[in-house]
N, C-alpha and C positions, 0 to 999 in steps of 0.2 A: 477125407478130412486132411486139412492141412495141420501143420505144427500149431499155428496160432489157435486155431479152433479146438484143438486138443488141450492146450494149456488153459484156455478160458473154461472148458468143460471141467478140467480137474479142479480149478480154483472154485467153481461153483459147486462141485461135490463136496470139496473140504469145508466150505461155508454152510452147507445145508447140515453137515454133521455137528457143526459148532453149536454150543448151547445158545439159546436167545439171549439178547441183551438184558441186563438186569432191569428190573422196574424200579421205580423210586420207593423207598420204604413208605408204607402206610402209617398214619399216626396210630398211637397207641389207643385201644379202645377206652381206656380210662382217662385219657388227656381231656382236658376241659376246653372246649372251644369257646371262645368269647362270643358273647350275646351279640345280636345284630345291633342293638341300640348303642352304639358309641364304642364297643369293644371293652367295656369296663366290667370287671369281674369283682365280687367282694371278696375279701381276704378271709373273712370268717363267715359262718353260715348264720342265718337269722336266728335259728335255735340256740346256738352258742352265744349269740349276742344277747338273747333274753336272759340266758341263765347268768351271764356276766353282770348284766344290769341289775337283775333281781339280788344278787350277791352283794354288789356294791351299794345299792339302796338301802338294803336291810342294814348293812353294817354302818353306813353313813347315818341312817336314822337312829341307830342305837347310840352311836358315838355322840351325836348332836344331842340327843335326850339326856345322856349321861352328862354332858357339859352345862347343859341349861337348868338341870334340876337343882343344884345347889343356889342358883341365882334367883330363879323365878318360882320354885316349887314343883312338886311332882307332877300335878295336872297340866300345868303349862309346859313344862319341859317335855312330856310325852306329845303333847299337841305340837310343839315345834319340831320334835324329831319325826313325826309323822308327816308333817308338811315338807320338811326337807326330803324325805324319802320319795313323796310324790311329786316334788319338783324335779328329781332326778328323771322320773318316767316321763314328766312333761316334756322336758328337754329331749329326751330320747325319741318320743313320738313325733315331736316337731321336726326334729331333723330328719326323721324318716320320710315324713310328708314333703319336706323341702327337697330331698334327693330324688324322690319319686317324680316330683314336679319337674325337676331338671333334665330327667331321662326322658320325658315325653316330647 
């Protein structure tokens, strides 16, 4: 063998002992991947949204009823409070339908 062939063999031997090149890091198992439909992910879960809407609608229904009772009476005040609480749910579900329609 010539000197050049020996050098090439030495270089190949050195490279075979070296560690393989590092692989790119894998994403974490808990990382959320965006859905295929537009890449939009909700910032709160549906269950959390339902809890928040429940608390808000009950609170606003009671607040509305308390405000209306002195003006229109107990029965009508309670009815207006319940209607107001139901309207919050109606807006919530209509917005859900609208966003589901947009995602299709």
